[in-house]
Every structure is written in C-alpha cells, then in structure tokens.
N, C-alpha and C positions, 0 to 999 in steps of 0.2 A: 659161818666165824670164821675171828681167825684169829687163832693162840697163839702165845707169841712167850716166850719160855729161855730164863739164863741157864745154862748149861758150862759140863768139864770137855765135852763132847770136842773130839778134833780131829779132821780129815778124814785119818785112817779109818777109823770106826761109823761113818757116813751109811753104810752097806749094811754093816750089823744096823744101827739101830734101827735105819728102816728098815729091814726087813725085822726087828723087835715089835714097830710099831706095825707093820702089815695082818697085822690082828686086830687094829681098827676098821671094821668095815664106813664108820665115818668118817674118816681121814681124806677129804681127793687132793689132797697134796704136801710133802713137806720139804722146808726147803731148811738151809743153814748160812744163815755167815759166822765162816771159822773168824777173818779178816777184827769183828766186833769184841773186845775185854770180856764179853760173856757169854761170848761162846754163842749168837744168838739161832735158837729152831724155834722156827714161823711154822708155824702147821694152819692149816684153813683142816677144818672139820665142821658135819653138818648139820650138832648139839655143842652146846658145856661138854668133854670129856676130864676139861683140864684138870680135878684133882684121881679118873685114873692114866693120865697119861706118867701124873710126880712118881704115885703111885710106883706104878710096871719100871720107869724108869731107875729110880727111888732103889727100888729090889732086882735089879741087872748090876750096883755099883753105884751107875751114874749118877751128880750132880744136876739134880732139872727144879727147879723152882716156877714158878709165873714172876711175870714180867707188866702192874699194874701202870 
C-alpha cells in the first residue's frame, strides 16, 4: 500500500527522516518529492501505518499530514 503525506521536510533532512522511519519494519520504500509545494513523502508499506507515521514525525517537530 502507498501512503502519501504533506510535510515541511526539505532535502537536507532526508537522511535524518529516513533514519527515523527505519524503526517501522512495515515500510518497504520511502521517497520524497521536494519539487512539489507540499514536500510530498511517499511510503510503501505492507500495512496502514498512517497514524503511527504522523504521530512519530510530528513528535520530532516535523509537519506530517496524510494527503487523501
């Protein structure tokens, strides 16, 4: 399943954010689209972990909200 989020993450933080997301064994792929005005974060995962990702990244000071 593909999860898509609007964020405030910029390219210099990509490695840091990917390291944070490494704690999720359900994630198979993480990609960013920094060219998009919404700084899109796309995650491929084996199950719906949307709320867990939002909670974790928000608790680390990032804006992260699912795009529907």
